[in-house]
C-alpha positions in Angstrom: 0.0 0.0 0.0 1.4 3.3 -1.1 0.1 5.4 1.9 0.1 2.8 4.6 0.3 4.5 8.0 -0.2 8.0 6.7 -3.0 10.4 7.8 -4.4 12.8 5.2 -6.8 15.8 5.3 -8.6 16.6 2.0 -10.7 19.7 1.6 -13.6 19.7 -0.8 -13.7 15.9 -0.3 -17.5 15.5 -0.5 -17.7 15.1 -4.3 -15.8 15.3 -7.6 -12.0 15.0 -7.5 -11.9 15.3 -3.7 -14.1 12.3 -3.1 -12.2 10.2 -5.6 -8.9 11.2 -3.9 -10.3 10.3 -0.5 -11.4 6.9 -1.6 -8.1 6.2 -3.4 -6.1 7.3 -0.4 -8.0 5.1 1.9 -7.6 2.1 -0.5 -3.9 2.7 -0.4 -3.8 2.5 3.4 -4.3 6.1 4.6 -6.6 7.3 7.3 -8.5 10.2 5.8 -10.3 13.3 7.2 -12.8 14.6 4.7 -13.6 18.3 5.0 -16.4 20.1 3.1 -19.4 22.4 3.5 -21.5 19.7 1.8 -22.2 17.7 5.0 -24.6 15.0 3.7 -22.4 14.2 0.8 -19.2 14.3 2.9 -20.6 12.0 5.5 -21.6 9.6 2.8 -18.1 9.5 1.3 -16.7 8.7 4.8 -19.3 6.0 5.4 -18.5 4.4 2.0 -14.8 4.3 2.9 -15.5 2.8 6.3 -17.9 0.3 4.9 -15.1 -0.9 2.5 -12.7 -1.4 5.4 -11.0 2.0 5.3 -10.7 4.6 8.0 -12.3 8.0 7.5 -13.9 10.8 9.3 -15.9 13.8 8.1 -15.9 17.3 9.4 -17.7 20.4 8.2 -15.0 22.6 6.7 -15.5 26.1 5.3 -12.0 26.8 3.9 -12.4 30.5 4.4 -12.7 30.0 8.2 -9.5 29.7 10.3 -11.5 28.0 13.1 -12.8 25.3 10.7 -9.3 24.6 9.5 -7.9 24.2 13.0 -10.8 21.9 14.0 -10.0 19.7 10.9 -6.3 19.5 11.8 -7.1 18.8 15.4 -9.5 16.0 14.4 -6.8 14.3 12.3 -4.4 14.5 15.2 -6.8 13.4 17.9 -8.4 10.5 16.0 -5.4 9.3 14.0 -2.4 10.6 15.9 -0.8 12.9 13.4 -1.1 14.6 10.0 1.1 13.7 7.1 -0.7 14.9 4.0 -2.9 17.9 3.2 -4.7 18.2 -0.1 -6.0 21.7 -0.7 -8.7 20.5 -3.2 -11.7 22.8 -2.5 -12.4 25.3 -5.1 -15.1 27.3 -7.0 -15.4 28.6 -10.5 -16.3 32.0 -12.0 -19.5 32.7 -13.9 -19.2 36.3 -14.9 -17.2 38.4 -17.4 -14.8 40.6 -15.6 -16.7 43.8 -16.5 -19.9 42.4 -15.1 -18.3 41.1 -11.9 -18.8 42.8 -8.5 -16.0 43.0 -6.0 -18.0 40.7 -3.8 -18.0 38.0 -6.5 -14.3 38.5 -7.0 -13.6 38.2 -3.3 -15.7 35.0 -3.1 -13.5 33.3 -5.7 -10.3 34.5 -4.2 -11.4 33.7 -0.6 -12.0 30.0 -1.5 -9.4 29.3 -4.1 -6.5 31.3 -2.9 -7.0 32.3 0.8 -8.4 28.9 1.6 -5.2 27.3 0.4 -3.2 29.7 2.6 -5.3 29.0 5.7 -5.2 25.3 5.3 -1.4 25.4 4.9 -0.9 27.5 7.9 -3.1 25.2 10.0 -1.4 22.0 8.8 2.3 23.0 9.1 2.6 22.8 12.9 1.1 19.3 13.0 3.3 18.2 10.1 6.4 19.5 11.9 5.3 17.5 15.0 5.0 14.4 12.8 8.5 14.9 11.4 7.4 16.2 7.9 4.6 15.9 5.4 3.3 16.6 1.9 1.1 19.5 0.9 -0.6 19.2 -2.4 -2.4 22.2 -3.8 -4.9 21.7 -6.6 -4.5 24.6 -9.0 -5.5 24.4 -12.7 -4.0 24.5 -16.1 -5.6 27.9 -16.2 -3.2 28.9 -13.4 -0.4 28.6 -15.9 -1.8 30.0 -19.2 -4.4 32.5 -20.1 -7.6 31.4 -22.0 -10.8 33.0 -23.3 -12.6 30.1 -21.8 -11.4 30.8 -18.3 -12.7 33.5 -16.0 -10.0 36.1 -15.0 -10.8 35.8 -11.3 -10.6 32.1 -11.4 -7.3 32.2 -13.3 -5.9 34.8 -10.9 -6.8 32.6 -7.9 -5.3 29.5 -9.4 -2.2 31.4 -10.5 -1.6 32.6 -7.0 -1.8 28.9 -5.8 0.9 28.0 -8.2 3.4 30.6 -6.8 2.3 30.2 -3.2 3.2 26.5 -3.5 6.7 27.2 -4.7 7.3 29.7 -1.8 6.0 27.2 0.8 8.3 24.5 -0.7 11.3 26.7 -0.3 10.5 28.0 3.2 9.7 24.6 4.6 12.1 22.2 2.9 14.1 22.2 6.1 11.1 21.0 8.0 10.9 18.0 5.7 7.6 19.4 4.4 7.1 19.1 0.7 4.7 21.3 -1.3 3.6 20.7 -4.9 0.8 21.9 -7.1 -1.4 19.9 -9.4 -2.8 21.5 -12.6 -5.8 19.6 -14.0 -7.4 20.6 -17.2 -11.2 20.1 -17.7 -12.2 17.1 -15.6 -15.6 15.5 -15.6 -17.0 16.8 -12.3 -20.0 18.9 -11.1 -17.8 22.0 -11.6 -17.6 21.3 -15.4 -21.2 20.6 -15.9 -21.5 23.8 -18.0 -19.6 21.9 -20.7 -22.4 19.5 -21.0 -25.1 22.2 -20.7 -23.6 24.5 -23.2 -22.5 22.6 -26.3 -20.9 25.6 -28.0 -18.8 26.3 -24.9 -17.9 22.6 -24.6 -16.7 22.4 -28.1 -14.5 25.5 -27.6 -13.0 23.9 -24.6 -12.4 20.6 -26.3 -10.7 22.4 -29.2 -7.9 23.4 -26.8 -7.2 19.9 -25.7 -4.9 17.9 -28.0 -6.2 14.6 -26.6 -9.7 15.7 -27.6 -11.5 14.8 -24.4 -12.0 15.9 -20.8 -10.2 14.0 -18.1 -11.7 11.7 -15.4 -11.2 12.4 -11.6 -9.3 9.2 -11.2 -6.7 10.5 -13.7 -6.0 13.4 -11.3 -6.3 11.4 -8.1 -3.4 9.1 -9.1 -1.2 12.1 -9.6 -2.2 13.4 -6.2 -1.5 9.9 -4.7 2.0 10.0 -6.1 2.7 13.4 -4.5 1.3 12.2 -1.2 3.4 9.1 -1.2 7.1 8.6 -0.3 7.7 7.8 -4.0 7.9 11.6 -4.5 10.2 12.2 -1.6 12.6 14.3 -3.7 9.8 16.3 -5.3 8.9 19.8 -4.0 8.0 23.1 -5.6 6.9 21.3 -8.7 3.9 21.5 -11.0 2.2 18.3 -12.1 0.1 19.2 -15.2 -2.7 16.7 -16.0 -4.6 18.4 -18.8 -4.6 16.3 -22.0 -1.9 18.5 -23.5 -3.6 21.9 -23.1 -0.5 23.9 -21.9 1.8 22.1 -24.3 0.4 24.0 -27.3 
C-alpha cells in the first residue's frame, strides 16, 4: 500500500475530485479526514470508505474560516495521531465576465481558491512539523499557468496565486521535511464542469484546446495526487504536475 500508516486531510472531499482522492487514499492505506461544506455528501463518502474497510472521518470545513481549518487538523491528530498529508482541493469557478463582476463576487472566488489554500497550509504545518514532515498538495489548474478566453479572469488569478504560493512554501519549509507541490488539472468531468455538458458551444470551444480531444476523469488526477502524497515523490517539492490532456503544451 502506497500510503500505509499515513494520515491525510482533504478539503472539498465530498464530491468530484476530492471524493475520488479520499477513496483512493483510503484504499492505499491512509486514514482520511474529509472536509467540506456539503455535509450529507461528505458523511456519505466517509461512510462508504469505512464500509469498504477503510478509516475515514468527516468534518464540516469552510475553507475561508480559520477555526474550521484548526478543527479539521485537530480531528486528524486526535483521532489518527498525526497529520502527514494535506490536499487543498476545495475550489469554486467563475460565472461572470470581468466587467460584469462585482467586488463581492471577485472576493468570493479569491477567498475560497486562494486564501483557503493559505489558511489550510498555515493550520497544517505545525502538525506536520510535529509528525516529522509531510506533503502538501495544492490543486491549482492549467488555467493557473496560461491565459484562456474560456477561463474567468478571477478564477485564473486565484489559481495562478496557488501556483506561486506552492513554490514559496516548498522553499520555506524544505528544512522541516515538508514538501509542497501543485497539481494543474485541465477540464475534468466533475460537477464543476457541468456547464460543458449544458452549453455545447462552450464545450466544443473547450475541447478544441485539448490535443487529446476529451475531458479528463477524476481518477486521472487522483493518481497524480497519490504520487505526490506518497514517499515515491520524496525528492519532489515546488513542482507543477500538469494533468490536462496537453492543453498547456500548445
